[in-house]
N, C-alpha and C positions, 0 to 999 in steps of 0.2 A: 123602351118607354115604360115607366112605372106609374107615376102619378098622372091622373087624368086632369086635363085643363080644358075649360070650355071658352077661354078667352078668344075673342074674334077681333082681329085688327082690320077694320074696314078701310083704313087709310091706304092699304096696298092697292085698292082700286084705282088710285090716282098716280101710281108709280109709272116710270118709264118702262119700256119693253126691252130690257137688256138680257141677252141669253149668252150662254157660254159653252164652248167645246174644249174639253181638256184631254190632252195626252196624259197617261198615267205615270209611266216610269220616269223618274228624275224631273218630273214636272209637278205632280201632286205628292208623290212619295219616292224616296230612294229605296227601291226594292232590292233585296239581297239576291234575287234570282240571277243565275249565271248562264252565260252563253258558252257552250263548249266548242272550242276550236282546236286546231293544230297550228303550231308556230314553227317556222323554219329557224333552225339554230345557225350559229356562225359557220359550222362545218357542213351545213346543208341537210341536216337530219330534221325530220318532222316530229315534234313532241306534243303531247296533250297540253292545252293552254286554255284555261277558263278565264272569261273577262266579264265585267259588269256591262250593263247596257250603255253607260256613259262612255266607257272606253271603246266599246264596239262602234259607237257612232263616229268615232275618230278614225278607227283602223279598218272599217268595213270595205273601203275601196283598195286596200293594200293586199291585193290577191297574190303578190309575189312572196309575202311572208306569212300570210294567214289563210287558212282554208278550213272548211267544215270536215268533220271526221268522215272518212269513207266517201267523201264527195257529196254528202247528204246534209242539206240545210235543216232537214227535219231532225236529224241527230243533233245538230248544233243547238237547235231551239227546243229540245225536248222538254225543258222545264217551263216553256211558255205555252204548253198545251194543257188540256184538262186531265191531269194525272193526280192520283191520290198517293200521298206519302204518309205512312203511319195512320191510315184511315182519315186523312184530312186532305182536301184539295190543295194542291201546291200553291196556287194563286192566293187562296185565303190564308194559308200558313204564312206566306211571305208578306202579305198585306198586314196581317196581325203583327208580325215581327217589326216591320217598318214603322207602323203607327206606334207601337209600344216604345220603340227607341226614341221617337220624337216626344211623346208624352212624358217619358221619364227624364228627358233632358240629355239622354245619351248621345243623340245625334241632332244636328241642325235640320230644320224643316226644308223641304224642296221649295223651289221658287213660287209655285202656285198653291201651296198647302193652305195658306191663309185665305187666298182668293176663293178657293173651293169651299173652305169653311164658311165664309161670308155668303157665298152663293146658296148654300144649304140653309143657313139661318134666315136669309131673306126669302127662301122658298122660290127662287128663280129656276126656270127650266134650264137643263144642261144636257150635254152629251159627253160620255167618255168614249174617246176614239183612240184605241191603242193598237199597236202592231202585234200584240199578243194574239194567241189562238184560242182564247177562252170564250165560252158561250155567254150570252147576255145575262142569264140567271146567276152565273158565278160572279161576274163583274158587279152586278147589282148587290150581291151579298157583301162584297168588299165595301161598297158605299154604305151599306147598312152598318157595317162594323165601324166605319169612320164616324158615322153619326152617333152611335152609341158610346164610342170611346173618346172621341176628340171633343165633341160638343159638351159643354157643361149643362147641368140641370136647368139653369136659367136660360141658356141659349136654346135648348130644346123646347122650352116653354115659348120663347119668342118665335121660333120656327113654326111651331104648331099654331100659334095665334095668327101668324102670317098666312099659313096654309088654309086655315079656316076662313080667313078674310077673303082669300082668292075664291074659295068655293062659294062663299056667301055672295060675293060680287058678280061672279062670272058663271057659276054653275049651281044656282040655288036649289035646283031640283035633285041634286045628288044626295042620296040618303046616307049621310055619314054621321056617326055619333062619337065613337071612341077614338083615342089617339092613334091606335094601330091602323085603323081604317083611314084616318086622315093622312098618315105617313104613307100607307100603301097607295092611296090615290095619287099622291105627289110622285112617288117613285115610278108608278105606272106611266106617267106622262113624260118621263125622261128616256134617253137612249143610251144603250150600252153596247158598243161595237168593238169586238175583237176581230180586226180585219183579216186575221189569218185563221179564224175559226171555220170549220166546215159549214156552219149555219150562214155565216156572213158571205163566204165565197159562193155558196149556192144562191144566195139572194142577189149577188152581183151577176149571176149567170155564168160563173167560171166552173169549168170541169175540174174535178178533183186532181187530175193529172197536169193541169196547167201550172206554169211557174208563177207563184204569187208575187205581187208587187205591192209593197206597203204604201207607197206614195199614191198609186192609183186607188187602192182601197180606202185610204183616208179621204181622198177627194170625193169618192162615192158616198162615204159616210157623212161628210160635211154637207153635201147637197141634200142628203136624206133628212138631216136635222133642220136645215133651213126650210125645206118644204114642210116639215113637221110643224115648226112654230108658226109658219104662215097660215097653215091649215087651222091650227088651234085659234090663232088670232081672228081669223075669219069666222069661225064657228061661235066665238065669244062676242062678236061684233066690235072688236077693238080696231080703232082707226088711227092709233098712234104710230109714229115711226119706230122701226125695229133696228136694233143694233145686235150684231153677232160677233163675239170674240173667240179667237182660236189661239191656243197656246201649245207649244211643243219645244222640247229641248234639242231635237235633232235638226241641225241646220239644213240638211238635205230635204227633209219633210217640210220645213218652213218655207224654203225657197219654192218648192213644188206647189205648196198651198198658195203662196203669194201670187205666183204666176196663174194658177187656176182661178183664183178669185178675180184677178184683173182681166183675164181674157175670157172668162166664162160667167162666173156667178154675178159679178158686178153688172154685166150686160143683161143677164137673164132676170136679175132682181134689182133693178136700178134704184129702188126706194130704200134699200137696206144699206146700212153702214157696216162694213166689215173691218174688223181690227185683228191683226195677226201679231202675236207676241213670240219672239225667240227667247227662250228662258235659259240658255246655256252660255251666254256671253259674260265672261268674268268681269268685264268693265261695267255691265249693267245688271246687277244681281236681281232686280225686279223684272227684268225682261226688256228686250228691245222691241219697241212698239211701232208697227207700221199700219197706218190708217188707209184703207181702200174704200173710198166712197163710191156709191152708185152714181148713175148719170144725173140724178136730181140734185146731187151735192147737198144733201140735207145736213144742217148743222145740229148734230146731236150731242155735242160736247157740253 
């Protein structure tokens, strides 16, 4: 943020309450991070074999031909933890690389790249829920880089006007003046969950020695965000219907989330409309959409 703007968009006070949960890899960005495996050759030998997250989502159940090095999934996912390479966090390095490739036109954007961009410009609450093992501060810095690099100067001005409008309408006692404080206030209200991180697993009550489960972790994170936006809506006195969208490129995660929403969340939060997007179906580049309404069947479309 460079130029200060004091524009306030009061019209945001009349907006609907749509919130978003985004997976990161191959959903917002095509990250260059590799998963390190071993592959069985035609003669039965095991050789080192690194794959992208997109490939891994397809082969992860093929235990006859793929395995982690030394039987350790921590070794396989070592680049998905908070490590520094050349004095730079590996997640931030790969985020910068992925964004720069899109901005330069070298690579096509991931399915939810533009949706995430719009979410930021409109100043809507969101959660990043990724199977990675990064801490929330690191993931947030990745979002900050996205804002500073992807959004144009005019889009950042619109975003700040929307954010000032939200503060003026719903939290007028908040002492905020400059652009950095406005942006910080907004980012403080969002969630950044790396479900394999030590911080997140501790929050779930999982011992460090327990075998992690990304699907269970994502379910926990989704419920956490739903409770978060309900709490904020209640504190702000908002009585409008709430809609929560979840997007992921991994079919296994999407199926698990769909089932979780139908069997648990839709019953616990019957007034909320849940929308699940599977963003790795080649026949539907913008994502396969599944609407799971609560028991009140609110028409939020």
